[in-house]
VOTOR-159459 format. One record per residue (C-alpha): residue number from 1; residue in three letters; x, y, z. Coordinates in steps of 0.02 Angstrom, whole numbers, plus 50000, padded with zeros to 5 digits. Layout:
<finus>
{NUM; 'ALA'; {X; Y; Z}}
...
</finus>
This chain:
<finus>
{1; 'MET'; {49684; 50452; 50105}}
{2; 'VAL'; {49736; 50287; 50183}}
{3; 'THR'; {49737; 50238; 50366}}
{4; 'TRP'; {49795; 50078; 50448}}
{5; 'ARG'; {49822; 50025; 50627}}
{6; 'LEU'; {49939; 49920; 50730}}
{7; 'HIS'; {49877; 49746; 50768}}
{8; 'ARG'; {49782; 49740; 50932}}
{9; 'THR'; {49917; 49631; 51010}}
{10; 'GLN'; {50055; 49757; 50976}}
{11; 'PRO'; {50114; 49887; 51101}}
{12; 'ARG'; {50119; 50067; 51041}}
{13; 'MET'; {50267; 50117; 50935}}
{14; 'SER'; {50414; 50215; 51004}}
{15; 'GLY'; {50476; 50371; 50917}}
{16; 'ASP'; {50617; 50273; 50835}}
{17; 'GLU'; {50494; 50143; 50771}}
{18; 'ARG'; {50380; 50279; 50703}}
{19; 'GLY'; {50531; 50348; 50610}}
{20; 'LEU'; {50561; 50178; 50531}}
{21; 'VAL'; {50380; 50168; 50473}}
{22; 'LEU'; {50393; 50345; 50404}}
{23; 'GLU'; {50548; 50293; 50307}}
{24; 'ALA'; {50460; 50137; 50242}}
{25; 'VAL'; {50313; 50237; 50176}}
{26; 'ARG'; {50422; 50371; 50096}}
{27; 'GLN'; {50518; 50243; 49992}}
{28; 'GLY'; {50444; 50253; 49819}}
{29; 'ASP'; {50379; 50431; 49841}}
{30; 'GLY'; {50388; 50515; 49672}}
{31; 'VAL'; {50410; 50349; 49582}}
{32; 'ARG'; {50262; 50236; 49625}}
{33; 'PHE'; {50156; 50366; 49715}}
{34; 'GLU'; {50160; 50547; 49772}}
{35; 'VAL'; {50143; 50580; 49958}}
{36; 'HIS'; {50051; 50741; 49999}}
{37; 'ALA'; {50035; 50717; 50188}}
{38; 'LEU'; {50095; 50582; 50305}}
{39; 'VAL'; {50092; 50553; 50492}}
{40; 'VAL'; {50145; 50401; 50591}}
{41; 'MET'; {50062; 50399; 50760}}
{42; 'ASP'; {50101; 50277; 50899}}
{43; 'ASP'; {49961; 50159; 50847}}
{44; 'HIS'; {49910; 50206; 50669}}
{45; 'VAL'; {49967; 50286; 50506}}
{46; 'HIS'; {49881; 50414; 50394}}
{47; 'VAL'; {49940; 50445; 50216}}
{48; 'VAL'; {49868; 50562; 50085}}
{49; 'ALA'; {49947; 50502; 49923}}
{50; 'THR'; {49915; 50488; 49737}}
{51; 'PRO'; {49961; 50324; 49650}}
{52; 'LEU'; {50068; 50352; 49495}}
{53; 'HIS'; {50075; 50254; 49332}}
{54; 'ASP'; {49908; 50166; 49364}}
{55; 'ARG'; {49977; 50071; 49514}}
{56; 'PRO'; {49834; 49995; 49615}}
{57; 'LEU'; {49817; 50073; 49787}}
{58; 'GLU'; {49802; 49903; 49871}}
{59; 'ARG'; {49975; 49854; 49807}}
{60; 'ILE'; {50050; 50017; 49868}}
{61; 'VAL'; {49974; 49995; 50042}}
{62; 'GLN'; {50030; 49813; 50045}}
{63; 'ALA'; {50208; 49870; 50007}}
{64; 'TRP'; {50202; 50003; 50144}}
{65; 'LYS'; {50142; 49879; 50273}}
{66; 'ALA'; {50264; 49742; 50219}}
{67; 'ARG'; {50415; 49857; 50215}}
{68; 'SER'; {50374; 49936; 50383}}
{69; 'ALA'; {50344; 49763; 50457}}
{70; 'TYR'; {50517; 49712; 50397}}
{71; 'TYR'; {50593; 49863; 50485}}
{72; 'LEU'; {50494; 49832; 50644}}
{73; 'ARG'; {50546; 49648; 50645}}
{74; 'GLY'; {50726; 49710; 50638}}
{75; 'ARG'; {50691; 49806; 50798}}
{76; 'GLY'; {50639; 49646; 50886}}
{77; 'ARG'; {50450; 49655; 50867}}
{78; 'ALA'; {50359; 49493; 50830}}
{79; 'PRO'; {50218; 49484; 50702}}
{80; 'PRO'; {50078; 49516; 50670}}
{81; 'PHE'; {50118; 49701; 50658}}
{82; 'TRP'; {49969; 49778; 50571}}
{83; 'GLN'; {49784; 49745; 50569}}
{84; 'ARG'; {49738; 49655; 50409}}
{85; 'GLU'; {49621; 49789; 50343}}
{86; 'TYR'; {49653; 49970; 50302}}
{87; 'HIS'; {49534; 50113; 50269}}
{88; 'ASP'; {49543; 50217; 50113}}
{89; 'ARG'; {49448; 50370; 50060}}
{90; 'LEU'; {49441; 50438; 49884}}
{91; 'ILE'; {49467; 50626; 49888}}
{92; 'ARG'; {49347; 50704; 49766}}
{93; 'ASN'; {49394; 50888; 49755}}
{94; 'GLY'; {49516; 51022; 49810}}
{95; 'ALA'; {49418; 51070; 49965}}
{96; 'GLU'; {49414; 50891; 50027}}
{97; 'PHE'; {49599; 50871; 49985}}
{98; 'ARG'; {49643; 51024; 50092}}
{99; 'GLN'; {49533; 50961; 50234}}
{100; 'LYS'; {49614; 50788; 50234}}
{101; 'VAL'; {49790; 50861; 50229}}
{102; 'ARG'; {49747; 50976; 50376}}
{103; 'TYR'; {49676; 50827; 50471}}
{104; 'VAL'; {49834; 50723; 50444}}
{105; 'VAL'; {49954; 50865; 50486}}
{106; 'SER'; {49860; 50913; 50644}}
{107; 'ASN'; {49837; 50734; 50706}}
{108; 'PRO'; {49987; 50736; 50826}}
{109; 'ALA'; {49932; 50900; 50905}}
{110; 'ARG'; {49758; 50831; 50935}}
{111; 'ARG'; {49828; 50672; 51014}}
{112; 'TRP'; {49973; 50743; 51113}}
</finus>
């Protein structure tokens, strides 16, 4: 599971902007990684994914953040878009996988 946040100087994302970030993350799904759960909130993103073909997770996350930044720049936002760091969590078993997917899927209901 990977989580990253908007830079502290950025206003929260609109629904349209969240859709762009969702699109950016989904590019490459099934080729470079497999997305199991994904939510784009107004100030952060959660993704449960499996890297494919021995791709390093840090390169996948870098691509997600760069592509989504490109889309956000196209909407008139000025960088920096994302906080530099991200948080990842290795999922160790089926029970933890199910718990993390439930967490991601229920995140909007808990917030809104």
